[in-house]
C-alpha positions in Angstrom: 0.0 0.0 0.1 1.2 3.4 -0.9 0.3 6.3 1.5 0.1 9.5 -0.3 0.6 13.0 0.7 -2.9 14.5 1.5 -4.4 11.3 3.0 -6.7 12.4 5.9 -5.4 11.7 9.5 -8.0 11.1 12.3 -7.7 11.0 15.9 -10.9 9.6 17.5 -13.7 10.6 15.3 -12.2 13.9 14.1 -9.9 14.6 11.3 -6.9 16.2 12.7 -5.1 16.8 9.5 -3.6 15.4 6.3 -0.4 13.4 5.6 2.5 15.6 4.5 5.4 13.2 4.7 5.8 9.4 5.2 8.7 8.9 7.4 10.5 5.7 6.4 14.0 4.2 5.6 12.9 2.2 2.3 16.4 0.7 1.8 15.9 -1.0 5.3 12.2 -1.5 5.1 11.5 0.7 8.3 8.5 2.6 8.7 8.9 5.2 11.4 5.5 7.1 11.2 4.0 10.0 9.3 3.9 13.7 9.6 0.8 15.7 9.2 -0.5 19.3 8.9 -3.8 20.3 10.5 -3.9 23.2 7.9 -1.9 24.4 4.8 0.7 26.7 6.6 0.5 25.0 10.1 3.4 23.0 11.6 3.9 19.5 10.9 3.3 17.1 13.8 4.9 13.7 13.9 3.1 10.5 14.7 5.3 7.7 15.5 4.4 4.3 14.1 3.4 2.9 17.4 0.7 5.8 17.7 -0.8 4.5 14.5 -3.9 2.4 14.8 -4.6 1.8 11.3 -3.8 2.9 7.8 -5.4 2.5 4.2 -5.2 4.2 1.1 -7.9 6.5 2.2 -7.0 7.4 5.8 -4.6 7.3 8.9 -6.1 6.4 12.2 -4.1 7.5 15.4 -4.5 5.9 18.9 -5.0 9.2 20.6 -7.4 12.1 21.2 -7.8 14.9 18.7 -6.4 17.0 21.7 -3.3 14.7 22.2 -2.8 14.8 18.4 -2.5 18.7 18.4 0.2 18.3 21.0 2.6 15.7 19.2 6.0 16.9 18.6 6.8 19.0 15.7 8.3 17.2 12.6 11.3 19.1 11.1 12.2 16.4 8.6 
């Protein structure tokens, strides 16, 4: 499955942003997580792989509340 930029990110029942970067080392087949933005010019937030409850081509679901998602560490990639 290829996760694309712009895929919606949900925490609980609320969309908290859209994927801006998939963080992975493809040469070692290691997935670290995703960076997402809640709005166009907002800061990127990083959701580590262990915080991701599920992924599909149409959505990323986080294992946290929307409030917790808004407080995730910034991603400087």
